[in-house]
N, C-alpha and C positions, 0 to 999 in steps of 0.2 A: 566255773561257769556261772554267770548271773542267773538268778531265778527268773523264770518267765513271768511277765506281768499277769495278774489275774484278770481274765476278760470281764468287762463290764456288760451288764445286760440292759436291754431296752426297758424304759419305763412304760412303754406301750406294750401291754401284754395281750392285745387283741389277737385271738387265734386265727382270725381271718385276714391278717395283715397282707397276705399275698394277693388278695383280690384287688387291692388298690396300688399294688407295687408297679414300678417301672424298673425292669431288670436290664442290666448291662453285662454282656458276656465278654470276658477278657482272658487272654493267655497271659500267664506270668512272664513267660519268655519273650513275648512280643511287645510288651507295653513300655517299660522303661528300665534301662540298665544303669544301676547306681554305682557299680564298681569297675566298669570298663572292661569286662571280660567278653562282651559281645552277646550276652544273654540277659534278658529282663529278669528281675528278681523281686522278692517281697519288699525289700527296702525301697526299690524304685517304685513299686506300686503304691506304697504308703505315701511317697512324695507326690503322687498324682491323684490322691484321693480327693483333694479340693476340686480338681478339674472334674472328676466324675460327679461329685456332689453338685457342681455348678450346672451340670446338664439337667438337673431335676431327677436324677436317678435315685431310687430308694433301696435298691438291692443289687449286689454284685454276684454274678455267677462266674467262678474261676474254674478253669479246666484243670485236669490232673496235674499235680505238682509233686507226686511221690517219686521215690527212687525207681528208675525204669531204664531199660535198654533204649527206649525212645524209638522203637521201630514203628510205633503207631501213635506218635505224639503224646506219649504218656499214658495212654489207655492200656498199655501193656505194663502192668504194675508188678514190681519186684518186691515191694515192701509197703504194706498198707498204712503203716503207723509213723513213717518218717517223712521228711521233706527232702527232695532231691537237692544235694549240696550246691548244685549250680544256681538254685533259686533262693538259697538261704538255709535256715534251720528252724526248729520248732519255736525257738524264742522269737525269731522274725515273724513266723506265722501268727503267734499269739499277739504280738505287737500290732500286726495288721488287723486282727479281729478287734482289738481294743480301739485302735484309731478309727476303724470303720464305724464301730458302734457309737463312738463319740460324735460322729457326724450324722448319726441317724441312718446309717447304711447297714442293711443286713447282708449276710454272706451265705451263698449257696456253694457247696463243694460237691465233688463227685464221689459217689459210692458205686464203684464198678464191681458188681457182684456176679456177673455172668462168667467172667474169665479172669485169669491172671496172665502175667508173662510166664514163658517157660523157664525163666531164670528165677522165679519166685521159689523160696525154700520149700514151700508146700509141694510144688511140682517136682523139684529135685529129690525130695524125700519120697514122693509117691513112686517115681520111676525106679527107685532102688528097693522099694518095699516088695514084699511077697504079694502075688496076686490074691485078691480076696481080703487083704488086710485093710484096716481102717485107714491107714496111711495111703495105701494105693487107691482106695476108694474115695479120696478127696476129689478125684477127677473121674471122667467117664472113659472107660477102656473097653476094648473088644478084640477078639482074636481075628475078626474079619472087618473089612471096610464096607460090608453090604448091609449093615443095620441102618435103620432110620432113613431108608432110601427116598421117602416122600418129602424129606426136608430139603428146601431149596438152598442153593449156595449163594450167600449174600454178596460176598466179594468175588463176583464172577469173573472179573478181569484178571485176578491173580491166583485164585485158589481152584484147583480142579476137583477137589473133594472136601467134605467136612471131616474126613478122617486123615490122620497122618501117622505113619509108622514111627515108633520110637525104638531105636536099636538097643537101648539100655533095658527098658521094660520088656522088650520083645512082644509088643502089643501095639495096637492102634489106639490113639487118643482122639477124642471128639473135640471139634472147635467150630463154632458158627461163624467166626470171623477169620483173622489171619492164622496160619498154621503155628505161629509162635505164641498164640493166645489160647491155651487149652481151657476148655470149659470146666468150671467147678461142678461137682456132683451134689445137687441138693437133695438127692435121695439119702444121703449120708447126714444124719442129724448133727454130726460134729462140724460140718461145713456151716450150717446155719448158726450154730453157737459161736463160731469164729467170726462170722460176718456181724453178728450182734455185738460182739466185743469190739470190733473195729469201729462200728457205728458209734458206740458209746465213747470211744476214745476221742473222736472229733467233736461230738456233741458236748462232751465235757469241756472242751476248749472254747465253747461259745458259738460254734457254727449254727446258723439259723435254719438251714435247709440242706437236704441231700438229694442230688439228682441221681436217680437209679437208672444206670446205663443198661440198655439192651435187655430189659426185664421180660419181654415175651418169650425168651429162649432159655429159661432157667431149667426146664424139665424136658426130658426126652422119653418118648414112648413109641414103640413100633406101631405101624399102621396109621400114624398121624404125621402132620407136617412139623411136629415138634415146636409149635407156636401156640401161645394163648391157652395152654392146657390148664385144667381145673386145679391141679396141684400147685401151680404157680401162685394162685391166689391164696392158698393156704399159707404159703411161705410169706407173702406180703402182709397178710393179717398178723402173723407172728412178729414180723419186723415192726409193724405199726404199733402193736401192743407194747413191745419192749420200749419203743420211743415214748409212747403216751404215758406209760407207767413211771417214767423217770424224768421227763422233761416237759416244759410248757411251751406252747406257741412255736413248735418246730414243724418242719415241712418235708414231705416227700414229693418229688417231682418225677413223674414217670416218663421215661423215654421209650415209647412204644410206637413204632412206625407202622401203624395198622389202620384199618378202616374205622370210622367213628363207632360203629356198633361193636367192634372188638375192643377199642380203646376204653370205652365207657366202663368195661368190666374192671379196669384197673383202679377205679374209684371205689369199687365194692359198694357197700351200703354206707359210704362215708368212713369206712374203717380200713381202707388200704391207702392209696396215694391221694393227697389233697389236690394235686395238680397233675395234668398230663398235657403233652404237646398235641396240638391239633394238626398233625402232619398233612392230611388231605386238603386243608384249606390253602396252604402255602403255594403249591404249584398252580392251583386254580386262580390265585390272584394274578399270576403272570399270564396264565392262559387267557383269562378274561380281558386283561389289558391288551394283549396282542390281537385278540379277536375283536376287540372293541364291543364286547357283549357281556352283560352282567350275569347271564343265566348259569354259567359254570359255578359262580360263587353262591348264587341263590339256591341252586340245586344241592350243593354239598352242605349248606347250612340247614336246609330242610331235612337232609338225611341225618343230621346230628341229633342223637337222642338227648333227652333231658338227663341231667346229672344231679347227684345229691346237692342240696342247697349249700352245704359247707365246702363244696369242691369248686374247681375252676379249670378252664382251659388255658393253655399257654399258647400265645400267637407269636409268630416270628416271620421275617422275610428272608433272612439269611443267617447262617451260623458258620461254624468251623468246618463243617463237612460239605459234601456236595449238595446241590439243590436236588433232593431225592425225588425220583419220579416213580417210585414203587406204587404209590397209591393213586395212580391214574390208569385209564384204559390204555390199551395198546395204541389206538388211534391218537389219543391225547398225547401220549409219550412221543410218538413220531412227530406230531405237530410241534411240541415243545423243543425237540431237538432241532427241527428245521428253523424255528423262530429264534432260539436263544443259544444254539451251539453250532454255528456255521462251520467251525473248524473241528475236525475229529478229536484233537487233543483237548478240547473243551469238555469232552465227555469223560466220565469215569463211573465204573460199575453201572448202576441204573440211575444215572443222574448227570448233573452239569456242575463242573467245578469252577464257578465264577462268583465274584462278589456282586453286591447290589448295583453299584453304579455302572459297571460295564454291562451287566445284564440289561440295564435300562438305557444303554447308549449314552450315558452321562447326561441325560436330559433332566434338568432341574425340575420342570413341572411333573414329570413321571415319578421322580424320586420323592417329591413332596406328596403326590397323590398316594403312592404306595405306603409311605409312612403314615399318612392320614388314615388309611384304611386299617393298618395293623394296630394303630392307637385307638381305634373306635369300634373294631369288631368285638365279638363276644370273647372276652378273656383278658389275660394279663400280657402286655407286650414285652418282647425281649429285643433289645438292640444289640447288634454285634459291633465290637470295638472298631473304630475307624469309619463305619458307615455314616456316622454323624458329620463327617467332613467330605464324604464322597470318595473314599479311597478306592483305588483300582486293585488289580490282581496281576499275577505273573504266571501265565499258563505254561511257561517253560519249566517251571519247577515240578518236581516229582509229586505224585499223589495229590493230596489236598493242600499241599504246602503253599500253593499259589495264592490262597486266601488267608494265609497266616503270616504275612510279612510284617516287618516292624512298624509300629505306630509312628506316624509322621507328625512330629511336634513343631518343627520349624524348618528353615531352609539351610541350616548349618550342616556340618558333616554328619552323614548317616541319618539325616532328617531329625537330628536332636535326640535320637533314640539311644545312642551309645557313643562314647568317646574311644571305643576300641578301634584298632586298625581294621580297615574294611574286610580283610581276609579272615578276621577272627569272628565276624558276625555270624550268628546262627543261620541267618538268611540274608540275602542281599535286599536292601530296601528298594522301593520302586523309584526309578530314576528317569522314566520316559517323560516326554514333554507334556503329556496330557494329565497324568495322575502321579507323576513323580513328586518327591517331597519338596522340590523347589516351587512347584505349581500348586500343590494341595498340602496344606499343613495347618495345624491348630493355631499357631501364632498369627498367621495372616488372616485366618477367618475370624478370630476373636476381635481383630481390629476393624473388620468390615461389618457394619450393622446389617447389611443385606446378605451376608454369607449363609450357606446351608447350615453351618454350625449354629448360628444365632437363630435361624428359623426353627431348627430342631428344639432348641431351648425354649423358645416361645410357645411352640405347639404342645410340648410336654407340660409347660406351666398351665396352659388352658385346660388340658386334659385332667390334670390333678385337681382341679376345682370342682369336678363333677363326678360323684360316685357312680352315676349311672353308667359310665364307661366301664368301670371295673366290676360292678355288682348288678347291673341291670339286665333285663330280659332282651332278647333279640327278636324283632318282628319285621319281616320284609314288608315293604310298602309297595303296593301295586302302582305302576306308572305306565305311561304311554310310549316309552322309548327304551328298548333293550340296551342301548348304549349307556344308559344311566342306571347306576346302582343306588337304591334307596332303602333305608331301613331305620327303625326306631330302637333306641336304647332307653329303657324305662326302669326307674328305681325310685320307690316311695313317691315323693312329690316331683321328682325330676323326670322330664321327658325330652330326649335329644333326638332330632331327626338328622340323619346323615344322608346327603345327596352328593353323589360323585359321578363325574363325567369320565368314562373310560375311553372316550374317543379322541382322535387327534384333531378334531374340528369342533367348533362351537355347537352346542346342542340345546334344544328346547325340550322341556318335559312337562307333562301334566300329571300331578300327583293326586292320588285319592286320599284326601285328608278331611273328609266330612266330619269326623269325630272332633276336630279342632276348630270348627266354625267359630269365628269371632276372635281368634287368637292372631296376634301379629308376631310372627317368628322373629327371634333375636339371633342374629348370626354371631356366635360367641367368639370366634377368632378375631373379628374386627369390631365387635360391639355395635353392629349395625341392625336397625329395625327394618324388617321387610314388610311388604304390603299384607293386609289382613286376609285371612283365609275365609272364603265365603262358601256358597252352596255349590259352585262349580268346581271342577278339578283345579288344583292350585298350580299355576303355570310359573315355571322358573326357566331362566336361560343361563347356561354355564359355558365359560370359555374352555378351550381344550385342556383336559386333564385337571380341571378345577374341582374343588369339593367345598361343600358348606356343612357346618355343624350348626343346626338351628334349634334353639331352645324353644319348646312349645308350651311349657308350663308357665302359668302366670306369676 
């Protein structure tokens, strides 16, 4: 077997590189099939790196690609150190890292440390081992299913309990997600040692960042909800130290679907995760848009605590899971279901399983507005593959698979994703008249200067010119119209005012900008100079769902 190529490293060693990043989330299996077996693979992803680079992307987040029974799209891991043969091998993976780095693209992979597949050798060994042994104690066991009763069931549509009986071990094992995903026991120091070893395995190959999946649930204690417990942060500090002691400019991204005051704890004092998703912002963007009222966004941003200077929020509109509604009130959840999930099959667990474009009724102005917000709010934006061309979804598919269909490259067979017979595809491509690959594809949009794809490229290019978007403060600006969202991003000498119309009709707004008297704002998307700010409130008129990025510094 040929020796894997040695991954090259970036010449840019800025430890805060993630603050200026534009992240693109992609499935290996969904992107491009190079060998005609019906599944995307690393060789196919390598062939499409130029496309990703052309979007203005600076970092790729790839979903789990490890050996797995694939009962949970690869998050049920059976081997942490190999590549699923369907997607390639370790040589292909390292070639991918090398090719990405040569294009200035960093790579984030998954470190799923809360649970494994029940097919993982660790679990198979544990269920055969004696009770109380270190091998058995790699997982959380009990003689009763009545422990930790205050912990909620996350996958409430499919799981009646967080405990499942194992007939081999003759005991119950604990799982916060699917019953085929037993939780690891971080009270056993051997578990942390193994996780650190796995972490180093991938960092040694040149991976730039690791997304820590489901980290609020690492520890269990009676009398608690088994979330966000103090011992979890001890584990994260040890992981971070092991990374910092051996590698430079690497990243931990926390997946913690919690309220802002809880999520902020995962930054520690700058010694835990450098980034964390801001889950509560995401549903409120949709809520504010449908209500045509900015206050839902302003309120959650006001509730967001300060974080260490070397840390960052991650912002997103959609991803591979459902649009989660855990971090909203009961009334807000009911409103969101009525507004965005008119059919029962659109719901799953505590969320909505739809892509961006269908959520927004395929409205180009709404899609542009929402992208404009996620690119200008506090944090680093993440784009989900296919959303740059307005891909739809297939709600007939099981679970969240409806938002994980093949990338639509052209109008040829299978949308240009694969040359495999249709029956061999991992998932049917979209073929409806609105969002099927004949109507929506990369090739057609590349040829159309006015396409969504080319608009996305242009807006990302503008965003990358101003560090205020990635590193600046967030300051809400008072205005006279709740249908208008207005805020300032400020960093060093840069000051950018964002003004966005959430309404379906044209709106006028008076902004309180006395601080900037004498400044003539420059609208940076169109390089247009606006009228000078004076003593009176600054009046602007915006067309439906329009937004301005106004440069206020001289």
